[in-house]
C-alpha positions in Angstrom: 174.0 98.2 173.5 177.7 98.9 173.9 178.4 97.2 170.6 175.7 99.3 168.9 177.4 102.5 170.2 180.7 101.3 168.9 179.3 100.7 165.4 177.6 104.1 165.4 180.8 105.9 166.4 182.8 104.1 163.7 180.1 104.6 161.0 180.1 108.3 161.9 183.9 108.4 161.4 183.7 106.7 158.1 180.9 108.9 156.8 182.7 112.0 158.0 185.9 110.9 156.2 184.2 111.0 152.8 182.2 114.2 153.4 183.7 117.4 151.9 184.7 118.7 155.3 186.0 115.3 156.2 188.2 115.1 153.1 189.6 118.5 153.7 190.3 117.7 157.4 192.1 114.4 156.6 194.1 116.1 153.9 195.3 119.0 156.1 196.0 116.6 159.0 198.1 114.4 156.6 200.1 117.5 155.5 200.7 118.5 159.1 201.8 115.1 160.2 204.0 114.6 157.1 205.9 117.8 157.9 204.6 119.8 154.9 203.8 122.6 157.3 206.3 123.7 159.9 205.5 124.5 163.5 203.8 127.9 164.0 203.2 128.3 160.3 199.9 130.0 159.5 197.2 128.0 157.7 195.4 130.5 155.5 191.8 129.5 154.6 191.8 131.1 151.2 195.1 129.6 150.2 194.2 126.1 151.3 190.7 126.4 149.8 192.2 127.4 146.4 194.7 124.4 146.6 191.9 121.9 147.3 189.4 123.5 145.0 186.9 124.2 147.8 185.3 127.2 149.5 186.6 128.6 152.8 183.8 127.1 154.8 184.9 123.4 154.8 188.5 124.6 155.4 187.3 126.7 158.4 185.4 123.7 159.8 188.3 121.4 159.3 190.7 123.8 161.1 188.3 123.9 164.1 188.3 120.1 164.2 192.1 120.0 164.0 192.2 122.5 166.9 190.3 120.0 169.0 192.9 117.4 168.1 195.6 119.7 169.2 197.3 120.0 165.8 196.2 123.6 165.2 195.8 126.7 167.3 193.2 129.3 166.3 194.0 132.8 167.5 190.9 135.1 167.3 191.2 137.9 164.7 194.6 136.5 163.6 194.3 133.1 162.1 195.1 129.4 162.5 198.6 128.2 163.2 200.3 124.8 163.2 201.1 123.3 166.6 201.8 119.8 165.3 203.2 116.9 167.5 205.9 118.0 169.9 208.6 115.6 171.2 206.7 115.4 174.5 203.5 114.6 172.6 205.3 111.8 170.7 206.6 110.2 173.9 203.2 110.5 175.6 201.5 108.9 172.7 204.0 106.0 172.6 203.5 105.3 176.3 199.7 105.4 176.1 199.9 103.3 172.9 202.1 100.7 174.6 199.3 99.8 177.0 196.6 99.8 174.3 198.8 97.7 172.0 199.0 95.2 174.9 195.3 95.2 175.3 194.8 94.7 171.5 197.2 91.7 171.5 195.4 90.2 174.6 192.0 90.5 172.9 193.4 89.1 169.7 194.4 85.9 171.5 190.7 85.5 172.4 189.2 86.4 169.0 191.6 85.9 166.2 190.7 83.5 163.4 193.1 81.0 161.7 192.9 83.1 158.5 194.1 86.2 160.4 196.9 84.1 162.0 198.1 83.1 158.6 198.0 86.7 157.5 200.2 87.7 160.4 202.6 84.8 159.6 203.0 86.1 156.0 203.6 89.7 157.2 206.3 88.5 159.6 208.0 86.4 156.9 207.9 89.3 154.4 209.2 91.7 157.1 212.2 89.5 157.7 212.9 89.2 153.9 212.7 93.0 153.3 214.8 93.8 156.4 217.6 91.6 155.1 217.3 93.3 151.7 217.2 96.7 153.4 214.0 97.7 151.6 213.0 100.6 153.9 209.6 101.5 152.2 208.4 97.9 152.4 209.5 97.5 156.0 207.4 100.5 157.0 204.4 99.3 155.0 204.6 95.8 156.6 204.9 97.4 160.1 201.6 99.2 159.4 200.0 95.9 158.2 201.3 93.9 161.3 199.8 96.4 163.8 196.6 97.0 161.9 196.0 93.2 161.6 196.3 92.9 165.3 194.0 95.8 165.9 191.4 94.2 163.6 191.8 90.8 165.3 191.1 92.4 168.7 187.5 92.6 167.6 187.1 96.1 169.0 186.4 98.8 166.4 186.8 101.5 169.0 190.3 100.2 170.1 191.2 99.7 166.4 190.2 103.3 165.6 192.2 104.8 168.5 195.3 102.8 167.8 195.1 103.5 164.1 194.9 107.2 164.9 197.9 107.0 167.2 199.8 104.9 164.6 199.1 107.6 162.0 200.2 110.4 164.3 203.6 108.8 164.7 204.1 107.9 161.1 207.0 110.2 160.5 209.0 109.2 163.6 208.2 105.5 162.9 209.7 105.8 159.4 212.8 107.3 160.8 213.2 104.6 163.4 212.5 101.6 161.0 215.0 102.9 158.4 217.7 102.0 161.0 218.8 98.5 160.2 219.3 97.5 163.8 215.8 98.6 164.8 214.2 96.9 161.8 215.8 93.6 162.6 215.0 93.9 166.3 211.4 94.7 165.5 211.2 91.5 163.4 212.1 89.4 166.3 209.5 91.2 168.4 206.8 90.6 165.7 207.7 86.9 165.7 207.5 86.6 169.5 204.1 88.4 169.6 202.7 86.2 166.8 203.9 83.0 168.6 202.1 84.2 171.8 198.9 84.9 169.9 199.1 81.6 168.0 199.3 79.9 171.5 196.4 82.0 172.7 198.6 83.2 175.6 196.9 86.5 176.5 199.3 87.4 179.3 202.4 86.9 177.3 201.0 88.5 174.1 200.0 91.6 176.1 203.4 91.8 177.8 205.3 91.4 174.5 203.2 93.9 172.6 203.7 96.4 175.4 207.4 95.9 175.5 207.6 96.2 171.7 206.5 99.8 171.9 208.7 100.5 174.9 211.6 99.3 172.9 210.7 101.8 170.2 210.8 104.6 172.8 214.2 103.5 174.0 215.5 103.4 170.4 214.2 106.9 169.9 216.1 108.1 172.9 219.3 106.3 171.9 219.2 107.7 168.3 218.1 111.2 169.4 214.9 111.0 167.3 
């Protein structure tokens, strides 16, 4: 029964993503998280509708959904304004994510396939290569792949969905962090240690290392003033 509910929730999310309202929602959310819109900037339905080539209705619906996510504030009789992700929000998400990342790594130890382990090995190898070459874009892309591979290997679509959302919310700050050579190299060592724990099916260690990996990111943010 629980697995059936999980599938229904994820299927609803996928279907929504490709509906008109869903496409507008994801596009506006992407623009907010990428920094296209500044904090407190007004989001005008007519302007966004014209930009996306849609009527104001799906834009209005998308803005209401974004308000539920805390990215937009709708003021009655005035309009919708960007709230975005504050520094406190960012730190809160990282702390929450640190525990969920640990859980994903623990479950991955129980459920990961040999093919998925080989995929993680390749990601870690490529991450080390591009870190030495200082290829920033590839480093960020491989960081995405490493985490998403563990989420998938956890075998929980709900956990995968929540962590993917958090990962996406933090994309801008993650890019800033991983463009620092010191943090990129440090992350590679953490990836390798997590992978080794998963390969050995050591759930306690994998959970601990995955949790600490995110905590290290928070400490790096503080050190760099990000």
